[in-house]
All heavy atoms as an XYZ file, in Angstrom:
677
protein
N      15.782    -11.591    -49.360
C      16.296    -10.389    -48.612
C      16.156     -9.130    -49.401
O      15.949     -8.134    -48.894
C      17.762    -10.684    -48.289
C      18.264     -9.552    -47.369
S      17.633     -9.628    -45.789
C      18.906     -9.268    -44.756
N      16.261     -9.259    -50.655
C      16.128     -8.112    -51.532
C      14.862     -7.491    -51.457
O      14.810     -6.170    -51.436
C      16.521     -8.583    -53.024
C      16.576     -7.369    -53.990
C      16.744     -7.823    -55.353
N      17.119     -6.783    -56.102
C      17.912     -6.818    -57.212
N      18.252     -7.909    -57.671
N      18.260     -5.679    -57.846
N      13.719     -8.242    -51.367
C      12.537     -7.748    -51.326
C      12.311     -6.861    -50.010
O      11.628     -5.805    -50.155
C      11.433     -8.765    -51.248
C      10.031     -8.229    -51.293
C       8.880     -9.298    -51.168
O       9.314    -10.445    -50.942
N       7.683     -9.026    -51.237
N      12.918     -7.234    -48.956
C      12.908     -6.473    -47.675
C      13.367     -5.100    -47.896
O      12.823     -4.135    -47.496
C      13.785     -7.135    -46.693
C      13.754     -6.523    -45.297
C      12.704     -6.746    -44.439
C      14.779     -5.580    -44.966
C      12.763     -6.135    -43.088
C      14.732     -4.896    -43.704
C      13.839     -5.284    -42.866
N      14.539     -4.975    -48.530
C      15.088     -3.580    -48.818
C      14.266     -2.863    -49.894
O      14.512     -1.518    -49.887
C      16.563     -3.701    -49.097
C      17.302     -4.120    -47.889
C      17.890     -5.386    -47.936
C      17.495     -3.277    -46.811
C      18.636     -5.836    -46.757
C      18.234     -3.765    -45.705
C      18.701     -4.978    -45.726
N      13.686     -3.476    -50.818
C      13.146     -2.785    -51.926
C      11.601     -2.594    -51.717
O      10.902     -2.231    -52.668
C      13.370     -3.543    -53.351
C      14.784     -3.553    -53.608
C      15.101     -4.270    -54.828
O      14.210     -4.894    -55.391
O      16.211     -4.279    -55.317
N      11.046     -2.915    -50.590
C       9.580     -2.642    -50.286
C       9.275     -1.193    -50.411
O       9.936     -0.205    -49.921
C       9.272     -3.049    -48.951
O       9.656     -4.450    -48.647
C       7.838     -2.862    -48.572
N       8.169     -0.880    -51.194
C       7.767      0.440    -51.428
C       6.531      0.570    -50.652
O       5.646     -0.354    -50.463
C       7.507      0.784    -52.881
O       6.684     -0.148    -53.440
C       8.874      0.764    -53.600
N       6.157      1.885    -50.170
C       4.947      2.071    -49.441
C       4.245      3.326    -50.225
O       4.631      4.403    -50.374
C       5.407      2.660    -48.152
C       6.135      1.757    -47.171
C       7.370      1.636    -47.150
C       5.347      0.909    -46.357
C       8.070      0.657    -46.328
C       5.952     -0.022    -45.510
C       7.292     -0.086    -45.581
N       3.041      2.731    -50.721
C       2.132      3.647    -51.381
C       1.148      4.268    -50.321
O       1.277      3.985    -49.074
N       0.268      5.157    -50.847
C      -0.744      5.728    -49.900
C      -1.508      4.710    -49.082
O      -1.789      4.856    -47.809
C      -1.615      6.599    -50.855
C      -0.873      6.788    -51.975
C       0.046      5.585    -52.137
N      -2.006      3.621    -49.725
C      -2.782      2.584    -49.009
C      -1.939      1.892    -47.943
O      -2.412      1.683    -46.849
C      -3.314      1.574    -49.954
C      -4.468      2.175    -50.912
O      -4.890      3.140    -50.490
O      -4.595      1.575    -51.944
N      -0.679      1.529    -48.289
C       0.285      0.881    -47.425
C       0.497      1.690    -46.158
O       0.519      1.405    -45.082
C       1.493      0.441    -48.035
C       1.288     -0.669    -49.099
C       0.886     -0.171    -50.413
O       0.877      1.062    -50.670
O       0.507     -1.047    -51.375
N       0.799      2.964    -46.395
C       1.031      3.957    -45.406
C      -0.056      4.130    -44.423
O      -0.007      4.309    -43.200
C       1.573      5.266    -45.891
C       2.909      5.179    -46.453
C       3.306      6.625    -47.227
C       4.059      4.937    -45.460
N      -1.340      4.194    -45.051
C      -2.447      4.324    -44.294
C      -2.743      3.192    -43.308
O      -3.043      3.323    -42.175
C      -3.682      4.455    -45.307
C      -4.956      4.816    -44.540
O      -4.938      5.582    -43.472
N      -6.115      4.174    -44.874
N      -2.477      1.923    -43.817
C      -2.620      0.813    -42.988
C      -1.634      0.723    -41.924
O      -1.938      0.555    -40.699
C      -2.513     -0.565    -43.839
O      -3.399     -0.591    -44.812
C      -2.567     -1.813    -43.096
N      -0.348      0.997    -42.187
C       0.642      0.979    -41.166
C       0.395      2.068    -40.125
O       0.526      1.842    -38.962
C       2.097      1.163    -41.878
C       3.168      1.592    -40.809
C       2.460     -0.028    -42.550
N      -0.094      3.284    -40.690
C      -0.249      4.454    -39.825
C      -1.372      4.152    -38.789
O      -1.369      4.509    -37.607
N      -2.483      3.491    -39.310
C      -3.698      3.206    -38.455
C      -3.317      2.250    -37.368
O      -3.742      2.283    -36.321
C      -4.772      2.744    -39.298
C      -5.509      3.905    -40.057
C      -6.761      3.421    -40.747
C      -7.343      4.625    -41.544
N      -8.522      4.290    -42.110
N      -2.565      1.121    -37.818
C      -2.181      0.111    -36.855
C      -1.236      0.651    -35.721
O      -1.441      0.396    -34.466
C      -1.539     -1.089    -37.496
C      -0.942     -2.116    -36.563
C      -2.533     -1.754    -38.411
N      -0.287      1.566    -36.182
C       0.536      2.232    -35.227
C      -0.224      3.153    -34.223
O       0.013      3.123    -33.033
C       1.736      3.058    -35.969
C       2.699      3.758    -35.050
C       3.441      2.807    -34.150
C       3.673      4.624    -35.892
N      -1.135      3.885    -34.904
C      -1.835      4.819    -34.001
C      -2.729      4.093    -32.918
O      -3.003      4.507    -31.857
C      -2.866      5.754    -34.870
C      -3.686      6.798    -34.182
C      -2.905      7.826    -33.441
O      -1.628      7.890    -33.527
O      -3.528      8.689    -32.708
N      -3.386      2.926    -33.468
C      -4.229      2.153    -32.505
C      -3.425      1.600    -31.335
O      -3.748      1.591    -30.252
C      -4.908      1.015    -33.233
C      -5.962      1.554    -34.184
O      -6.428      2.719    -34.127
O      -6.467      0.665    -34.986
N      -2.156      1.143    -31.749
C      -1.241      0.646    -30.741
C      -0.793      1.747    -29.688
O      -0.926      1.543    -28.535
C       0.063      0.137    -31.446
C       1.114     -0.578    -30.448
C       1.134     -1.786    -29.961
C       2.201      0.232    -29.843
N       2.197     -1.964    -29.045
C       2.875     -0.735    -29.103
C       2.550      1.473    -29.893
C       3.924     -0.408    -28.353
C       3.837      1.882    -29.277
C       4.396      0.815    -28.385
N      -0.534      2.918    -30.254
C      -0.281      4.085    -29.354
C      -1.331      4.413    -28.473
O      -1.056      4.565    -27.236
C       0.152      5.252    -30.334
C       0.607      6.480    -29.484
C       0.765      7.722    -30.373
N      -0.496      8.263    -30.799
C      -1.307      9.109    -30.017
N      -0.987      9.339    -28.727
N      -2.457      9.555    -30.487
N      -2.456      4.494    -28.971
C      -3.615      4.772    -28.102
C      -3.998      3.841    -27.061
O      -4.315      4.084    -25.947
C      -4.880      5.184    -29.041
C      -4.778      6.264    -29.883
C      -6.020      6.416    -30.857
C      -4.653      7.706    -29.046
N      -3.761      2.555    -27.492
C      -4.136      1.436    -26.593
C      -3.187      1.492    -25.341
O      -3.574      1.132    -24.250
C      -3.823      0.031    -27.407
C      -3.970     -1.244    -26.502
C      -5.361     -1.455    -26.104
C      -3.414     -2.369    -27.286
N      -1.984      1.996    -25.671
C      -0.935      1.992    -24.488
C      -0.850      3.369    -23.907
O       0.064      3.499    -22.985
C       0.330      1.500    -25.023
C       0.315     -0.001    -25.435
N       0.026     -1.009    -24.505
C       0.270     -0.587    -26.632
C      -0.162     -2.212    -25.082
N       0.095     -1.929    -26.515
N      -1.715      4.254    -24.296
C      -1.573      5.647    -23.680
C      -0.448      6.373    -23.874
O      -0.010      7.157    -22.996
N       0.220      6.282    -25.039
C       1.489      6.949    -25.328
C       1.245      8.210    -26.069
O       0.468      8.311    -26.992
C       2.411      5.980    -26.108
C       2.775      4.766    -25.331
C       3.578      3.865    -26.167
C       3.660      5.093    -24.024
N       2.011      9.239    -25.893
C       1.938     10.463    -26.733
C       2.546     10.199    -28.056
O       3.407      9.390    -28.175
C       2.745     11.527    -25.904
C       3.545     10.761    -24.986
C       2.974      9.531    -24.758
N       2.104     10.971    -29.136
C       2.541     10.646    -30.516
C       3.968     11.040    -30.641
O       4.622     10.306    -31.547
C       1.754     11.471    -31.400
N       4.589     11.754    -29.807
C       5.889     12.283    -30.086
C       7.006     11.646    -29.067
O       8.058     12.228    -28.948
C       6.042     13.830    -30.021
C       5.649     14.367    -28.685
O       5.073     13.495    -27.864
O       5.878     15.458    -28.418
N       6.740     10.489    -28.663
C       7.568      9.790    -27.603
C       8.575      8.842    -28.355
O       8.205      8.414    -29.349
C       6.924      9.259    -26.440
S       5.988      7.789    -26.801
N       9.678      8.518    -27.732
C      10.684      7.576    -28.287
C      10.000      6.251    -28.496
O      10.332      5.509    -29.468
C      11.788      7.354    -27.236
C      12.961      8.275    -27.351
C      13.867      7.847    -26.223
O      14.372      6.790    -26.189
O      14.180      8.786    -25.443
N       9.084      5.816    -27.548
C       8.555      4.554    -27.584
C       7.696      4.364    -28.916
O       7.792      3.209    -29.540
C       7.528      4.290    -26.417
C       8.463      4.239    -25.106
C       8.734      5.543    -24.539
O       8.353      6.503    -24.978
O       9.553      5.587    -23.520
N       7.031      5.282    -29.333
C       6.265      5.330    -30.567
C       7.272      5.253    -31.765
O       6.983      4.615    -32.694
C       5.227      6.445    -30.666
C       4.453      6.504    -32.012
C       4.207      6.255    -29.579
N       8.300      5.909    -31.717
C       9.393      5.938    -32.795
C       9.793      4.510    -32.923
O      10.108      3.946    -34.094
C      10.371      6.950    -32.545
C      10.022      8.322    -32.645
C      11.191      9.292    -32.420
O      12.434      8.977    -32.665
O      10.884     10.418    -32.049
N      10.145      3.883    -31.839
C      10.596      2.556    -31.776
C       9.512      1.632    -32.411
O       9.846      0.691    -33.340
C      11.049      2.008    -30.457
C      12.343      2.838    -29.981
C      11.256      0.497    -30.381
C      12.535      2.633    -28.506
N       8.271      1.765    -32.018
C       7.269      0.878    -32.574
C       7.000      1.107    -34.024
O       6.753      0.274    -34.837
C       5.885      1.244    -31.832
N       7.164      2.406    -34.444
C       7.052      2.729    -35.889
C       8.171      2.025    -36.648
O       7.845      1.479    -37.826
C       7.166      4.222    -36.177
N       9.442      1.995    -36.244
C      10.390      1.214    -36.860
C      10.096     -0.202    -36.938
O      10.272     -0.922    -37.946
C      11.674      1.496    -36.205
O      12.777      0.742    -36.718
N       9.617     -0.741    -35.902
C       9.296     -2.200    -35.740
C       8.165     -2.544    -36.829
O       8.267     -3.500    -37.510
C       8.876     -2.603    -34.433
N       7.134     -1.680    -36.861
C       5.969     -1.983    -37.742
C       6.458     -1.903    -39.112
O       5.950     -2.713    -40.064
C       4.713     -1.242    -37.435
C       3.513     -1.782    -38.009
C       4.840      0.355    -37.862
C       2.273     -1.124    -37.668
N       7.289     -0.950    -39.546
C       7.763     -0.927    -40.953
C       8.496     -2.153    -41.301
O       8.345     -2.735    -42.467
C       8.646      0.367    -41.174
C       7.812      1.672    -41.079
C       8.749      2.836    -41.142
C       6.805      1.809    -42.219
N       9.229     -2.620    -40.377
C       9.956     -3.801    -40.605
C       9.136     -5.050    -40.697
O       9.294     -6.032    -41.581
C      11.122     -4.170    -39.497
C      12.289     -3.260    -39.632
O      12.690     -2.820    -40.740
N      12.952     -2.954    -38.547
N       8.138     -5.151    -39.893
C       7.084     -6.169    -40.058
C       6.426     -6.208    -41.434
O       6.192     -7.233    -42.022
C       6.047     -6.116    -38.913
C       6.451     -6.437    -37.530
S       5.328     -5.888    -36.247
C       6.305     -5.669    -34.804
N       6.096     -4.914    -41.933
C       5.582     -4.908    -43.213
C       6.462     -5.369    -44.221
O       6.056     -6.068    -45.163
C       5.117     -3.329    -43.483
C       4.327     -3.269    -44.699
C       2.922     -3.372    -44.727
C       4.937     -3.037    -46.033
C       2.116     -3.221    -45.908
C       4.265     -2.913    -47.164
C       2.812     -3.108    -47.109
O       2.102     -2.990    -48.279
N       7.686     -5.012    -44.187
C       8.711     -5.448    -45.163
C       8.892     -6.923    -45.113
O       9.230     -7.593    -46.120
C      10.058     -4.816    -44.853
C      10.134     -3.366    -45.186
C      11.441     -2.817    -44.916
N      11.491     -1.350    -45.300
C      11.883     -0.350    -44.400
N      12.174     -0.709    -43.166
N      11.893      0.817    -44.740
N       8.656     -7.565    -43.931
C       8.863     -9.009    -43.776
C       7.641     -9.754    -44.361
O       7.665    -10.983    -44.394
C       8.948     -9.393    -42.227
C      10.276     -8.977    -41.767
C      10.333     -8.938    -40.105
O       9.253     -9.304    -39.544
O      11.453     -8.867    -39.610
N       6.598     -9.034    -44.801
C       5.452     -9.677    -45.411
C       4.149     -9.686    -44.666
O       3.167    -10.212    -45.169
N       4.162     -8.975    -43.476
C       2.860     -8.831    -42.779
C       2.158     -7.611    -43.444
O       2.510     -6.485    -42.965
C       3.125     -8.706    -41.344
C       3.773     -9.999    -40.845
C       4.489     -9.680    -39.483
C       5.139    -11.002    -38.965
N       6.331    -11.449    -39.694
N       1.230     -7.828    -44.281
C       0.590     -6.676    -45.025
C      -0.758     -6.247    -44.663
O      -1.109     -5.185    -44.721
C       0.630     -7.042    -46.456
C       1.969     -7.426    -47.092
C       2.909     -6.088    -47.113
N       4.345     -6.436    -47.360
C       4.840     -6.366    -48.441
N       4.211     -6.076    -49.535
N       6.195     -6.646    -48.588
N      -1.424     -7.211    -43.924
C      -2.859     -6.822    -43.591
C      -2.805     -6.287    -42.155
O      -1.900     -6.370    -41.326
C      -3.788     -8.089    -43.568
O      -3.552     -8.870    -42.464
N      -3.900     -5.546    -41.814
C      -4.033     -4.891    -40.630
C      -4.010     -5.941    -39.493
O      -3.404     -5.758    -38.559
C      -5.353     -4.101    -40.537
C      -5.621     -3.357    -39.277
C      -6.958     -2.648    -39.463
N      -7.183     -1.812    -38.186
C      -6.962     -0.575    -38.103
N      -6.675      0.154    -39.083
N      -7.252      0.067    -37.002
N      -4.763     -7.103    -39.725
C      -4.771     -8.139    -38.727
C      -3.262     -8.832    -38.472
O      -3.008     -9.053    -37.334
C      -5.657     -9.186    -39.132
N      -2.639     -8.971    -39.555
C      -1.229     -9.500    -39.401
C      -0.335     -8.581    -38.619
O       0.449     -9.033    -37.862
C      -0.629     -9.804    -40.808
C      -1.246    -10.915    -41.597
C      -0.751    -11.109    -42.966
O      -0.571     -9.910    -43.688
O      -0.521    -12.245    -43.356
N      -0.363     -7.291    -38.967
C       0.373     -6.291    -38.201
C       0.023     -6.249    -36.877
O       0.874     -6.101    -35.971
C       0.235     -5.014    -39.015
C       0.968     -4.855    -40.306
C       0.545     -3.583    -41.091
C       2.424     -4.903    -40.232
N      -1.167     -6.176    -36.551
C      -1.634     -6.107    -35.136
C      -1.247     -7.298    -34.268
O      -0.788     -7.252    -33.179
C      -3.126     -5.993    -35.008
C      -3.622     -4.575    -35.437
C      -5.200     -4.537    -35.538
O      -5.886     -5.609    -35.579
O      -5.626     -3.346    -35.723
N      -1.342     -8.508    -34.775
C      -0.865     -9.683    -34.274
C       0.660     -9.748    -34.140
O       1.149    -10.081    -32.927
C      -1.289    -10.963    -35.046
N       1.385     -9.218    -35.067
C       2.829     -9.231    -34.947
C       3.370     -8.193    -33.928
O       4.246     -8.475    -33.200
C       3.466     -8.850    -36.410
N       2.477     -7.046    -33.837
C       2.916     -6.120    -32.826
C       2.752     -6.644    -31.394
O       3.460     -6.411    -30.380
C       2.195     -4.778    -33.012
C       2.753     -3.991    -34.296
S       2.116     -2.375    -34.393
C       3.083     -1.481    -33.237
N       1.641     -7.338    -31.160
C       1.218     -7.914    -30.040
C       2.271     -9.012    -29.578
O       2.540     -9.180    -28.378
C      -0.242     -8.520    -30.032
N       2.786     -9.609    -30.450
C       3.728    -10.764    -30.165
C       5.121    -10.316    -30.198
O       6.033    -11.208    -29.820
C       3.550    -11.884    -31.264
N       5.486     -9.176    -30.624
C       6.860     -8.643    -30.675
C       7.555     -8.546    -29.342
O       6.990     -7.749    -28.501
C       6.893     -7.282    -31.331
C       8.078     -6.785    -31.839
N       9.132     -6.199    -31.027
C       8.852     -6.847    -33.075
C      10.118     -5.895    -31.700
N      10.003     -6.270    -32.979
N       8.558     -9.331    -29.107
C       9.168     -9.334    -27.776
C       9.709     -7.893    -27.357
O       9.552     -7.540    -26.194
C      10.276    -10.432    -27.760
C      11.023    -10.361    -26.556
C       9.654    -11.757    -28.026
N      10.319     -7.274    -28.324
C      10.879     -5.959    -28.024
C       9.857     -4.931    -27.626
O      10.068     -4.251    -26.645
N       8.704     -4.916    -28.311
C       7.696     -4.008    -27.867
C       7.080     -4.428    -26.579
O       6.810     -3.444    -25.738
C       6.595     -3.984    -28.989
C       7.068     -3.310    -30.330
C       5.864     -3.410    -31.301
C       7.596     -1.877    -30.126
N       6.916     -5.707    -26.277
C       6.407     -6.176    -25.043
C       7.376     -5.698    -23.968
O       6.878     -5.298    -22.822
C       6.125     -7.603    -25.051
C       4.904     -8.042    -25.774
C       4.500     -9.491    -25.325
N       5.625    -10.394    -25.217
C       5.787    -11.486    -25.850
N       5.063    -11.776    -26.901
N       6.865    -12.290    -25.517
N       8.665     -5.957    -24.132
C       9.589     -5.531    -23.103
C       9.628     -4.053    -22.886
O       9.729     -3.551    -21.762
C      10.997     -5.934    -23.509
C      11.261     -7.514    -23.495
O      10.369     -8.200    -22.911
O      12.302     -7.907    -23.959
N       9.512     -3.346    -24.048
C       9.444     -1.864    -23.929
C       8.272     -1.418    -23.009
O       8.342     -0.539    -22.178
C       9.345     -1.256    -25.292
C       9.168      0.321    -25.442
C      10.455      0.878    -24.993
C       8.907      0.654    -26.778
N       7.048     -1.990    -23.277
C       5.888     -1.631    -22.485
C       6.070     -2.074    -21.027
O       5.571     -1.396    -20.111
C       4.714     -2.291    -23.138
C       4.282     -1.758    -24.513
C       3.259     -2.614    -25.196
C       3.882     -0.242    -24.419
N       6.720     -3.237    -20.811
C       6.847     -3.738    -19.422
C       7.665     -2.721    -18.607
O       7.450     -2.516    -17.490
C       7.459     -5.120    -19.525
N       8.706     -2.121    -19.315
C       9.587     -1.154    -18.652
C       8.730      0.148    -18.453
O       9.017      0.784    -17.277
C      10.791     -0.883    -19.491
C      11.528      0.279    -18.950
C      11.682     -2.092    -19.630
N       7.844      0.396    -19.240
C       7.054      1.604    -19.078
C       6.033      1.584    -17.927
O       5.679      2.609    -17.369
C       6.346      1.960    -20.349
C       7.185      2.574    -21.412
C       6.326      2.867    -22.699
C       7.849      3.924    -21.007
N       5.578      0.383    -17.708
C       4.527      0.218    -16.688
C       4.773      1.032    -15.351
O       3.922      1.714    -14.971
C       4.215     -1.172    -16.494
C       3.666     -2.022    -17.565
C       2.187     -1.640    -17.945
N       1.748     -2.266    -19.100
C       1.332     -1.767    -20.221
N       1.312     -0.409    -20.318
N       0.920     -2.497    -21.158
N       5.885      0.808    -14.759
C       6.103      1.541    -13.531
C       6.134      3.091    -13.641
O       5.969      3.843    -12.805
C       7.407      1.101    -13.023
C       7.709     -0.152    -13.768
C       7.057     -0.105    -15.036
N       6.415      3.509    -14.962
C       6.481      4.945    -15.230
C       5.326      5.529    -15.950
O       5.388      6.518    -16.528
C       7.746      5.147    -16.102
C       9.038      4.637    -15.592
C      10.154      4.589    -16.585
O       9.976      5.266    -17.583
N      11.284      3.972    -16.177
N       4.207      4.762    -15.823
C       3.011      5.192    -16.516
C       2.617      6.715    -16.301
O       2.241      7.522    -17.167
C       1.854      4.341    -16.161
C       1.782      3.082    -16.984
O       2.494      2.978    -17.989
O       0.946      2.230    -16.710
N       2.836      7.158    -15.021
C       2.548      8.494    -14.717
C       3.403      9.563    -15.492
O       2.962     10.527    -15.966
C       2.634      8.760    -13.102
C       1.543      8.114    -12.504
C       0.174      8.555    -12.945
O      -0.066      9.680    -13.171
N      -0.808      7.601    -13.052
N       4.648      9.135    -15.537
C       5.602     10.022    -16.338
C       5.316     10.090    -17.849
O       5.328     11.177    -18.422
C       7.172      9.404    -16.193
O       7.466      9.376    -14.797
C       8.062     10.270    -16.891
N       4.957      8.956    -18.362
C       4.521      8.961    -19.782
C       3.205      9.668    -20.001
O       3.033     10.581    -20.871
C       4.325      7.522    -20.363
C       3.886      7.495    -21.707
C       5.821      6.914    -20.310
N       2.309      9.536    -19.125
C       1.090     10.198    -19.147
C       1.186     11.682    -19.051
O       0.538     12.411    -19.697
C       0.087      9.685    -18.162
N       2.155     12.077    -18.315
C       2.403     13.481    -18.118
C       2.882     14.169    -19.330
O       2.811     15.468    -19.484
C       3.353     13.800    -16.984
C       2.739     13.467    -15.532
O       1.525     13.502    -15.385
N       3.515     13.207    -14.613
N       3.497     13.313    -20.320
C       3.947     13.931    -21.596
C       2.911     14.237    -22.538
O       3.095     14.801    -23.612
C       4.972     12.949    -22.163
C       6.324     12.887    -21.423
C       7.343     12.161    -22.260
N       7.346     10.772    -21.859
C       7.955      9.765    -22.549
N       8.520     10.149    -23.673
N       7.943      8.542    -22.122
N       1.655     13.801    -22.176
C       0.502     14.029    -23.123
C       0.186     15.445    -22.994
O      -0.036     16.290    -23.457
C      -0.701     13.155    -22.692
C      -0.562     11.759    -22.980
C      -1.741     10.975    -22.281
C      -0.509     11.391    -24.376
Protein backbone atom coordinates (compact mmCIF):
# COMPACT_ATOMS: atom_id res chain seq x y z
CA UNK A 1 0.00 0.00 0.00
CA UNK A 2 2.86 2.34 0.74
CA UNK A 3 4.11 2.16 -2.85
CA UNK A 4 0.67 3.31 -4.04
CA UNK A 5 0.94 6.56 -2.11
CA UNK A 6 4.63 7.11 -2.82
CA UNK A 7 4.49 6.67 -6.58
CA UNK A 8 6.37 9.45 -8.35
CA UNK A 9 5.75 10.60 -11.88
CA UNK A 10 8.70 11.75 -13.95
CA UNK A 11 8.51 13.20 -17.46
CA UNK A 12 8.41 9.77 -19.13
CA UNK A 13 5.65 8.50 -16.85
CA UNK A 14 3.59 11.64 -17.29
CA UNK A 15 4.06 11.41 -21.04
CA UNK A 16 2.79 7.81 -21.09
CA UNK A 17 -0.19 8.55 -18.86
CA UNK A 18 -0.99 11.72 -20.81
CA UNK A 19 -0.91 9.99 -24.18
CA UNK A 20 -3.14 7.13 -23.02
CA UNK A 21 -5.62 9.60 -21.53
CA UNK A 22 -5.60 11.74 -24.67
CA UNK A 23 -6.17 8.70 -26.90
CA UNK A 24 -9.07 7.62 -24.66
CA UNK A 25 -10.56 11.12 -24.78
CA UNK A 26 -10.34 11.32 -28.57
CA UNK A 27 -11.70 7.80 -28.99
CA UNK A 28 -14.82 8.80 -27.12
CA UNK A 29 -15.11 12.28 -28.63
CA UNK A 30 -14.86 14.16 -25.36
CA UNK A 31 -13.60 17.73 -24.94
CA UNK A 32 -10.42 18.09 -22.92
CA UNK A 33 -12.02 20.25 -20.26
CA UNK A 34 -15.01 18.09 -19.31
CA UNK A 35 -15.73 16.33 -16.03
CA UNK A 36 -15.57 12.91 -17.64
CA UNK A 37 -11.97 13.42 -18.67
CA UNK A 38 -11.10 14.58 -15.16
CA UNK A 39 -12.61 11.37 -13.78
CA UNK A 40 -10.69 9.31 -16.34
CA UNK A 41 -7.47 11.14 -15.44
CA UNK A 42 -7.94 10.27 -11.79
CA UNK A 43 -8.64 6.66 -12.70
CA UNK A 44 -5.58 6.34 -14.93
CA UNK A 45 -3.30 7.81 -12.27
CA UNK A 46 -4.62 5.22 -9.82
CA UNK A 47 -4.07 2.46 -12.38
CA UNK A 48 -0.50 3.61 -12.79
CA UNK A 49 0.00 3.60 -9.03
CA UNK A 50 -1.43 0.07 -8.91
CA UNK A 51 1.40 -1.09 -11.17
CA UNK A 52 0.03 -0.76 -14.69
CA UNK A 53 3.00 1.07 -16.15
CA UNK A 54 3.06 0.35 -19.87
CA UNK A 55 0.85 1.96 -22.46
CA UNK A 56 -0.71 -1.43 -23.30
CA UNK A 57 -1.46 -2.18 -19.63
CA UNK A 58 -3.03 1.22 -19.09
CA UNK A 59 -5.14 1.01 -22.26
CA UNK A 60 -6.38 -2.46 -21.30
CA UNK A 61 -7.14 -1.32 -17.75
CA UNK A 62 -9.08 1.71 -18.99
CA UNK A 63 -11.09 -0.45 -21.39
CA UNK A 64 -11.93 -2.87 -18.58
CA UNK A 65 -12.60 -0.23 -15.91
CA UNK A 66 -16.24 -0.62 -14.84
CA UNK A 67 -16.57 2.97 -13.68
CA UNK A 68 -15.34 4.38 -16.97
CA UNK A 69 -17.57 2.01 -18.95
CA UNK A 70 -20.56 3.08 -16.86
CA UNK A 71 -19.65 6.72 -17.33
CA UNK A 72 -19.51 6.26 -21.10
CA UNK A 73 -22.79 4.32 -21.11
CA UNK A 74 -24.48 7.25 -19.38
CA UNK A 75 -23.00 9.65 -21.92
CA UNK A 76 -24.21 7.76 -24.98
CA UNK A 77 -27.73 9.26 -24.97
CA UNK A 78 -26.18 12.68 -24.45
CA UNK A 79 -23.55 12.47 -27.18
CA UNK A 80 -24.92 15.58 -28.83
CA UNK A 81 -24.64 17.59 -25.61
CA UNK A 82 -21.05 16.47 -25.06
CA UNK A 83 -20.17 17.08 -28.70
CA UNK A 84 -21.56 20.60 -28.40
CA UNK A 85 -19.00 21.32 -25.65
CA UNK A 86 -16.20 20.90 -28.21
